[in-house]
N, C-alpha and C positions, 0 to 999 in steps of 0.2 A: 460694638458700633464702629470704631475708628477702621476695622477692618473692611467692613462692608463700604464705609465711605473712600478707600482706598482702591475697591477693585471696582468702584462706581466712577472714579475720577480715571482709572486705568482704562475702562471700557469709553469713556469719554474722549479721552485723548486717541485711542485707536479708533474711531469713530473720525473725529476732526482731522487726523493724518490723512486717514483714505482721501477724503473729500479734498485736502489740501494739494495732494500731490507733491508735497514738498522733497527734496532729494534726500534719500534714506543717511543718515548718520548714525550709523549702527555703535553702539557700547561694544565692548571688549567683549561681554559674553556670547554676544549675536555673531562676532566675528569668529569667535570659538568653535559653537555651533555649526557654522556655514562648513567651517574646515572638517568636521565631524560628518557632514552629510557629504563634501567632497569625498571622503575616505570610503564613502559606501556606493558601491555600484550594483545597487538592484532598483527594481522599480515596479511601482503597482497603479494601476487603473482601475478607478472604481466608476461604475456604469449605473447611470438611472435614468429618469425621464423627463425631471421637471429640476429648477433651480431648488426647490425645497425637498427633495428627495434626498439630496447629499445627507451622510450620515458624517459630520464634521467630528464626532469623538473618534471614529477611525480613522477618518482622514488624517485627522491632527496625529494620532496617536501612531502611524505608519510614517510620518514623516518627521515628527519631532522625537521619537522614542527609537522607533527603528533604523531613523536616519533614510530611509528610503527616497528615493524621488517618486511623488506620489500625485497624481492627477484625477480631477472627476471630470468625466465625458456625462454631461446633461444632454440629452438627443432634443430637448427642446430649450427655449428660452424663456417658458412659463408665459406667451401672450396671452393666454384665454382664460388667464385669471382674474380676480378681482385687485384690486389697487385700495390700500388702506391708508395711503399719507396724499392721494392727490387726486385729480380727476383722469390721468392716462390710463387708457384701457388699450388692448390688442397690440398693435405694433410698438407704439410708446412704451405700455408695460414691459414689454418684451426687452426694449432697451435698458429699463432700470431694474431688471431682475439678473441682466446681464452683468451690469456693472455692480450691483451688490453681491454677486456671487464671485467677482474679481475681489471685491473687499473683503468677502470671507476668506480667499485664498491667502490676501495677502496675511490674514491674523493667523491661519492655520498654516500655512507654508505650504502647500499645494499649488498645483496648474490647476487650467481650466481649458476645456473643449466643447466644442458644440458640433450636432450634425444640423443638416439643412430643414428636419423636420420643423412643421408651424405647430405650436399647440393649438389645436383648433377649438378645444374646449374637453368636458369629459366623454369619455368612451368607456362603454360596459364590455366590450369585448376585444381583444386583440385582432379578431378579423377584421371588424370596422377599422380600428386604427390603422392596420398594414396596409389596407385599399387604399385609405383617406391619404395617408402618408407617402404613398409610392414606394413599399417595403426593399424594392431592389436600388434606389438611390440611398435611403436611410441604410440600408445594410453595407453599402459601397463604404458611407462616410463612417461605419463602425469599423471596417476592415482598414480605412487609410488613418483612421485615428492609432490602430495598434501599430500598423505598418511605420510610422511617424515617431511615435512616442515609444514604441517597443517596451512593451510592460513583460516582465518576468512572469508577473502575478495579475488577474482580471478578478474584481470582487463584482458581482451584480447585487444590487440592492435588492431586486424583487426576485420571486420565484418564475420559473418559467415553466413549471407544471401543473400552475392553477390558474389556466384562463378564465376570466368570467366572474372570478373571485373578488377582483380588484378591479381598478382603472384599469383600461383596454392599454392605456398609454405604458404603465409600470410594467405590465406582463410581455409586451410588445418588446421595451428595452431589454429585458433577460433573455427572449429569444433571440435577438438579433446578435446581442451579445454571444450568447451559444454558437449561431452559425457562424460569426466571426474568427472565431477563437479557430476554427477548421479551416478556414478559408484564407486567412492571414498570410500561409506559408504556399499559397498554392498559388503559383503562376500564371494559371489559368483564370484565375478568378480577377476581376478589373485591373487587367494586363496594363490599360493605360496609365495607373496608378506609378508604375515603375520607373515611369520617366523621372517622378518626384523623389521616390521614396524607395525602399528595397523591401522585400519579404520579409518577415518575422513570424517567429511562431513561440508564444506565450508557452511557460512551463505547465503552467495549470490555473484552473478557474473555480471560483466558489461562489456559494449564494451566501449573503450576510441575513443570517436566520436570528430570530430571538422568539421571547415567548408569544409576542402575540399572533404569530404564524400558527400557531398551534391553540390557540384561545384560550389560554392560562397558563399561569406559572406552573401550577401544579402538573399539567399535561405536559409541559415543557422538561420540568424534572424528570419524569418517568421515561424521555424519549432518549435511545440508544444514540450517545454521543461519539462513538468510537470514530464515526468518519467527520468529525468536529473538529477544529482550533476554538480557542480562546484565549483572550488577552484582557489582562485588568487596563482598563483606558481610563481609571481613575489616577493614574502614577504622577507622581508628584516631579516636577523639574525644579531644582534649587537655582538652576540658572535664570530661569524666567521668574523665580518668586510665585509660582500657579502651577496647580495640578492641569493634568491632560484634558480632563472634562472643563476645567473652567475656560481654558483656552479654545475648545470646543464652542463653549457658549457663547463667549465673545464673538466667534466667528459665525455662529447662528444668527444671533443679534443683528449681524449685518442685514438680514432681509427686512428691513422695516416696512416696506410696502405690502407684506404680508403678515405683519404684527407679530414677528419673532423674536422681537426685543425681551429678554429674558433676565433672570438672575442667576447668579454663576452657581455651579454645583461642585462640590468637593467630596473626595472620598473612593475608596473601592468600589467598583464597576465592572461589569463583565460583560464582553462583549464577544457574539460566536460566529464563527463563519463554518460553513458545510462544502466540503469538498464535491464539486462535481466532476470535473473531468482533467486529464492530463496525468503527470509523470504523479504514480502514487506517493503516498504519504509516508514516512519512515516512524519510527516509534518515538524520534523527538519532539515530531508534529511542530516543526519551524515552517512558517509560510514558503520561506527562502530554502527550504531542504533539496541538498544536494545543486544548488546553485550557488557559485565562485562570486560573492559580492565584493572580494577584496580587490586590490589592483592586478592581482595577479591574474585577472580573468582576462587581460588584454594583454597581447604580445608586447613586450617592451614595458610592461608596466608595472614591473616588481621595482626596477630603478626609482620610479618617479613614487610608489608606494614605501619605498625606503625613506625618501626625502619627507612627505607626506604625514607618514607616522610620526616620523621625530618631531615635527612642526607641533602634531596635535598631542603628544605625549609631553611637551615640555611647552607648551604654549606659556608665552608672556603676556599675562593680563595687563600689566603695568603698561608694557611698551609693545604691542603688538608689531609695530613697524620693524622689531630686531628679526624678525623673521622672513623679510621681505627677500634677502639673498637666497634663501632657499627656496622660497616660491618662486621666483624668478628662474631657478636653476629646473623646478619641475615643470614650469611653464614651458621652457627649451626642449623639453626633453617632450613633453606631451605631444608638440607640435610633431614628431618624427614616428609617432603610431600610427599604424595602419587602419584600425578600427575607425571608419568615419564617424560612426553614430557617437560613440565615447570620445572620441577627439572633440568633437564639437561640443557636446553637451560639458564636458568638464575643462575646457578652455573656457567658456562661459562662465561657469563656476568658481574658477580659477581665476580669472582676471577681476570679478567683483571682489574676491578675497583680497586681492593684492592693492584695489583700490581703496578698501576699508582700512586695510590696515597702515595705508600711507596718510590716511585722512583727508584723500584728495577730493576737493571740491571743484565740478568740472558742469558747467552751467552755461547755456545760451537763450536768454530771453527775450522775446520780442516785445517791439514799442506797445504794441497793438495786439489784442487777444484773437482777430482777424482780419483777414486781407484777400482781396480777390486778383484774379487774373491781371498778368502784367504789374502789379503793381510792386513798388521797392518798399521793402522793410526794413528797419534798423534792428541790429541785435546788439544786445551788452552782452558779452562774453566773461565770464568770469573763473579764472583758474586759481588754486590755491592749494599746496603741497603742506600738509600739517603733519611732517616726519624732517628726520635729520637723515634719510636715505637721498641719493644723487639722482636727481630727476628733472630733465630739460622737456621743456617743449617744444619741439622741433616744428611744428607746423599745425595749423588748422584748417580742415579743411570744411568750407563753408555751406550752406544749404544747397547752393549751386553746384556744389561738387569743384569748387575753385580752392586748390591749394595755397595758403598764405603761409610763407615762409616767416617764423619765428625766434628759434634758437635761442631761447630764453632758459635760463638755469632757475629753476624755481627752490628758490631758498626758503628755507622752512618757515611757515606761517606767513610768509611774503605774499599778498594777494595782488594777481595782475588783472587789469580789466581791460578787453580792447572792445572799440567799435567797429561793428562791420554792418554790413548790407548784403541783402540777397532779392534776387527778384522773381516772383511768382511766374509759372510758366503760363505762357498764353492757353496752353488745352489744358491747364490742370483741371482737375474736375474737384469740385465741392467736397468738403469734409460731411460722410455719412455712414452710419452702419452700412456695411457694403450689403448685407444679404435683403437691403431695403431700396436697393435702387433699380430693381426692375421687380414688376408687377406678379407675385406667384401665384399658387392655387391655394385653395382653402387648406392644403396640410402640408404643402411644400415651398419653401423660399428657393426663390431661381437666383444660383449663383453660377456667372458664365465664367469667372477667373477660378480656375480650379487651383491654384495658390493658395486663395482664402480660405477655401473650403475647412472648416473645424476650428479656425481660428476666434478668440472671443471678441474682437473688435478689429476694425481696421489699422492697418499699420499705417504711422506717422510717416507723412511723407519726407516732411523737411527735419533734418537732422545735421549735426554738425559733429566732425569728427578731431578729436583731440589726440594727435599723434605725438606720442610721448617716447622717451629714452629712460627707462628705468634700469640704473646698473648697468648701462651700455646696452639694454636690449630695448627693440622698437617693441611696443605694444600700443595698440590704439582703442581708444574708450569712444563709444558712440553715443550722442545725448540728444533724446528728442528736443527740438525747439519749443519752448514751453511760453507761457505769459505769468511774469510775477509782477505781483502788486501789492497795495494793503488799504487796509480798511480801517479807521479810526476804532469802530468800535469791535474790529474782528482782528487786527493786527495783519501780519504777512500773509498773504493768500496766493496760490497758484491756478491757473488754469489750462487745458490744453490750446495750443496754437491751431487755429481753423482757420481752412479754407471755406469761403462761401462764395456764391454767385453775387455778380454785382447788383442784382435786386431780386427781391421776391415779393411777394404780395399774398393776402389772403382776406376772407370774408371773414367779418368778427362773429357772424355765427355759422356752427355747422351744421345746423339743421332750423330753416325754416319753415313755420309752419303757420299757413294763411287759412283762415277758418271763414273767410268771405272773398268777395271777387273786388274787395277795396285795394288799392295800390298800397305799397311797403316799401319803406327805403330801407336800404342795405351799405353797409359801410365797407370799403376795399382799403385793408391798410396796406402800404407800399413802404417797403423800408429798404433803403440804398445801402448798396455795401461797397460804395466808392464814393468819391467827392464828384460834383458838379454834373449828376444824373438827370440827363432829360429823354423824355420818352411820352409814350401814351400808355392808355389801359383801356379795355373792353371786356366785356363779360359774356361769356359764352353761356346760352341758354337754350332750353326745349323749345322745339317750335311753335309750340302753343302758348309760350309765354312771351313778354314783351320786355325789355327792357330801355330804360332811358336814362340819358344821352348813349348814342350808340360806344360812343370812346371821349375819354376825358384827357388832357394833359397833365404831365407830371414835370414838377422840375423842383429838386433837391439838392442843396447845397453840399452839405457835409454828409460824409458816411457815418451810419448809424443814426441819422434822422429818419423821420417816418411823415408820410403825407396820407391825409385821409381822403379819401374819395366818396360821395354818396350819390349812389345809382337807384332809382324808382323802376321797381319790379311790377308789371301791371299781370296779375294773374290771369287764369282763363277763369270762364264762371263755371265750367263743371269740375269736378275731383280730377286732378292730374297730380302726377310728380315727376322729378327728374334730378340731372344734377347741372349746377352753376358754376363756372370757374371762371378767376380772372387771369387774363392774358396781358403781359407786359410787354411792350415792345420798346424794344432798345437799338435804334439803328436797324440792322437788316437780322437781329436776332428775338428772339419770343422766349418769355420766361412765365412758366406756369407751376411753379413748384411755392410753396409755403415754407420759410425756416421757422422751426421750432426749436426753442430753448427747453431742455429740462435741467432744474437746478434744484438739487437739496444738497444737505449740508453732510450727508455721508457718504456720498457718491461723486465723482468728477463729474464737472460742468459737461453736457452734451449738446451737441447740435444735429439735430435730423431735417434731412430733406424730403418732403414728401409732397405729393400732387396736391395742390390747393384746390379743394372741391368742397361743395356744400350741398345737399341734400336740400332740395326745395319741394313742400307739398301744398299743392292746393286741398285740402279737407274740409269736408262737410260733417262740421260737429258743432253739436250743441251741448251745451252746459247749463247748470245751476250752480249757484253759491258763487260767491267771490273771493274770499277770506281764507287762506290756507297756511296754515303754520307747517313748517317742517323742520324735523328733528333729524338731523345729520347722524350719519352710522359709519360705516367704511369709505363712504365716499362715492359719490355718482352727481350724473347732472339731472336727475328729476326735478330738483327746484326750477333750473331754467327751461327744462322741458313744458312744465307745465304754465310757467310766465307765457312761453309761446303761443299757448291755446286761451291767454287772454284769463288767467286767475292772477290775483294779487298774493304774492308768495313771502312769507318771512321765515328767515332762518329762526329757529327758537332755541335757543340754549338751554341744557337742562337746570340751570339756575334760576332759569326765566318762567320755569312751567309752574304755574300758580293758577288759583281760580279766576282770579280776574283777568290775567292774561288771556286765557283759554277762552273766554267768554268771549273775547274779539274775532272769534274765529268761527267760520263754516263747519271747518275739518281739519284732522290733524292727519298729517302722514307721517310715519317714520321710517328712517331710511334704512337701505340694506345693512344687514348684521348688526345695528344698532343696539340689539341687547346681547350681544358679543362681545361688543367694543366699549361701552359706554357705561361706566362702573354707574354715576349716579342716577340713572334712569330704573335702579331697583327702589329710591324712594320716592319715585313720581307715578308709579304705576296708579295708583288709587285714585290720583289726581284726574290723570288720564281715562281711567273709567268714569268717574264721575261726569267728566266731560261729555263723554257720549250720553251715560242716563239722561243727562239733560237735554237731549238733543242733537248732539254733534255727530260728526261721522269721524272713525277713527280707521286708518290704513296702515297695517303694520305688513311692510315687506320683508324677503326673506332673512333668516336667520339661519345658522346652523345649529344641530342638535348638541354642541359640545361647546363647553365654558360659557353657557348663558348664565348672565347677570342677574336675573331675575327672577324668581320663583314661579310666577303667573306670566304668561305670553298675553292673556287675554282675561277677560272677567269671567269664563268658563273653561271647562275641562280642553286643553290643547296639547297634544304632544305630535314633538317634530320627529321624522324619521330622515333617513338619507335617501329617501326616494326621489327620483327626479325626471325628466324624458329629453335626453340629448338630444333626439332627432327633432331639429326646429320644424322639419314639416311632418309631424305627426299626426294622425286625424284627430281632430277635437270634436268632441260628442258634448251636446248641450243637455245637462242632466235635468233642468229645470226652465225649458225653454220659454216659458211664460215669466219668469221672474223678473222684476223691472230692473235689475242690474244687466239684464240681455235685452232691454226694451226700451228705457229711458234713460236720458233724453235721446238716446240712439240706439237705432234697430241694428244690434249686433247681428252677424252674420258670419257663414266660413268663409268669406272674403276678407275679414279682417284677421284673420288667423294666417293669411298669406304673408310672405316675404320676410317671416321671422328669422331672426341670425342665433346660429351658435347653440341656440337650447329652446325648448319650452318653458322649462323653468326647473327648480332644485329645491331640494330639501322640504318638500311637501309633507305637512302634516300626514299621518296614517290614523290617528285616533281624536275623536272630537266629541263633546257634547251633543246632545239630540239638538240642543239649541240653534246650533251652527246647521245652515244648509248648502250644501256644495253645489257648486254651478256648472263645472266643468268635469270632464273625465278624459285622460288621453292616456298613450303607454307608447314605449319603445317595443318593436319587433319580437315577440317571443314572451314578452312581458303579459302581467295582468292590468287592468286598470289601475290607473292611479287617479284618484278621486278628491285630492287635496289641496289642488294647485289654487283656487279659488275658493275660501269660505265666507259666508256671510252670516252673522246673527243680530238678532234684533236685542238692545239692551237697554232696558227704560225707553225713552223715547229720540234715542239714537241709533246708531248703527256699528258695528263693530267687524270690520272684515282682515282677514289674514289672506296672504296670496303670496306664493312663490312663483308666480309669472315673472319670468327675467324683463322686468320692465326698464332695468337699470340697463340693458343690452339693446333692447328695441327701440326706445326714445332719442339714442345718438345716432340709430340706423336709419331715423325718419319713418319708423313702420307705422304707417297712418291707424291701422286697426289697434294697435298697441294704445294710442290716444284716445281713440274713441272710446275703449273700453274704461280706462281710467276715469274718462269722463263720468263714465255711467257710475263708476264706484262713488266718486266724491258727491255725485247728483243725488245717490238714493236717501230716500226720505224727504224730499223735497219736491214729487210727484203733486200732481194736482189733487183733489179730493177724491176723484173716482178712481186713480189709481192708488193712492194710498189705503180707500176701503178694500181693492181687490187684494193687496199685498196682505192685510190683514185678515182677511178670510183664509 
């Protein structure tokens, strides 16, 4: 029990520190491990498609046991998935998953890269994937990553030889990696890249295989493994007090939005990689066979290695600063080697080690977490030398690149604080993820600045250089400007320092559904990025809509304050939809973007600027029933969407589910993946089924067919599959066109399936009791009909409905047909007597 508590505490600390962004204060064992990695001149690039495709066990093993520089290239940012911790989907989900990957790399010691590919959703074949992605652009990004990172070895997560057997993105990542392996050293391939990098040829490429690729452990055991390498990735690290698979589990647990928090694993475990191409393997089957990973690899490196190997072999754990003279000598020699790649990379590592050995604390904290153009920002600069080494602070170059002389001897453990200021440039662009600054396509993000392609996040603009003399050798350490603050219930915290626009605006509702021609009030929230903001706001709208008044004045005294304006929307008399967006006029400038904050404890605070737009729909929709209980699952905006069309929706917690409470509602709606994520529901199923039998309606939205928390999804036999229809334009056939769910109270037609986004649906049932009536049939190109997307069963006096249709995506997109169909699902059984009799017949 004590051991479990210790590891849980360790995981909590890891998560907390990644959020806090506190400066690293490594212990001696971490300094020693950094020296070990400094003395290994070899690198591995791991390649896959999505954030959750990483193999943290292997990445951690290569980084921490082999000591290789290890990176993960995820072709997408996971934008097309689901979010288990909040409402963010699409672009905002990609921002969260990006930061979760960076948090994982901080745990397992790897680095992180991306391509410009957009995760557009599930794809069944690489041909489709590479057409939507723009194969040439993504391939160029993979080539660029290889040329910049210069891996000796590439490892693919997926098999390029099995198209159509798994997610098209998966196979595509392997196909592109294998092609890039041959192109990275070809000067005629993407020659424009050679202005910022150089050619490179990896030595060999592997496929990270395992028994699941062969269907079973028995089949895998029978496979000829002469072309494979294997590693015991359960190796124990005494310096960490953890095994490799425990470190890997901690890294994997950073993916909270995907529900990957997990218990730690221990003990021996084997990982396999299959040789695909490159220099043949020798008998010793070493991943770096034939590659010199010592300092002898670079011309002039032997003298450097002689010094650094001696430091490693005789490291003083009690007083690491004792090695600074040797480290400085190696640093000076390193600046003279001709190999740009290793000089730059190893200089970065060596400087970090010198900083750690000296116990240097260098920080530039702004008085505010964000500022706007032309604003003057105060800085609190802290400098501290916690060693007995001869160190002088010669000067500080502030965030405006102005050099400020200091000439201060940094005596041991004597803190120095300086107050400085800097000014935000008049043309400085706001802080936001660089891949979201321009509108891309379904499959690709648009990035005009080629220097940004591949980076995990937007580089910080404002930094402070600390120009030091260490044993009479000049070394500069550069730190990003941060914001340090405290909260009584959390202690000291850190946030990135952000640049925001002087004003931003948003409409409180992302989708506005109006089911009559009655006027409707909307609220526009305007946020000031600076003091004394004066201007006006208007709302752009489709021609057949009216908004009153035309514009309103704003006056906000203090930055950070908000002002809410109410506009009246007058819809047309007939069905219509379009986009409305606020425009804020400040002087001769117009602002049309919304400032979005993403604030979770396990990742750094993020600000994202996106176009401020809301979809507005005049919908001809009818409904029966009023009161809906919603049982939340993995997170969606279905409750808010149902409120939009006039339902009274109450979020019902599992411990509130009882017969008396349920009797107050006309229908129960179960959120997406609730039976995958809410353990308590296994004790509540009979109560819910009884509610249906007594005349209520119950709608269960999609769940995956793995890790179900309940034994019975429905009152009758119902088995989930992995069937899905990823083509959002796939034809929909009405199997029972006379069924009330397609006719009452709204007549559902083919028009109601137009404008769907990303997919039709997912994880459809493929086996069910005769009690269920399938309503719809659909399929992707070249596949058989899938009839399990919408199933209806009479149970007692009520109706049980299971649907894999992606309402959770269609509602936020304002797809009118999805609203109309869902209203019919809620209304079933509430028809007039004639229709009820027809259903019973």
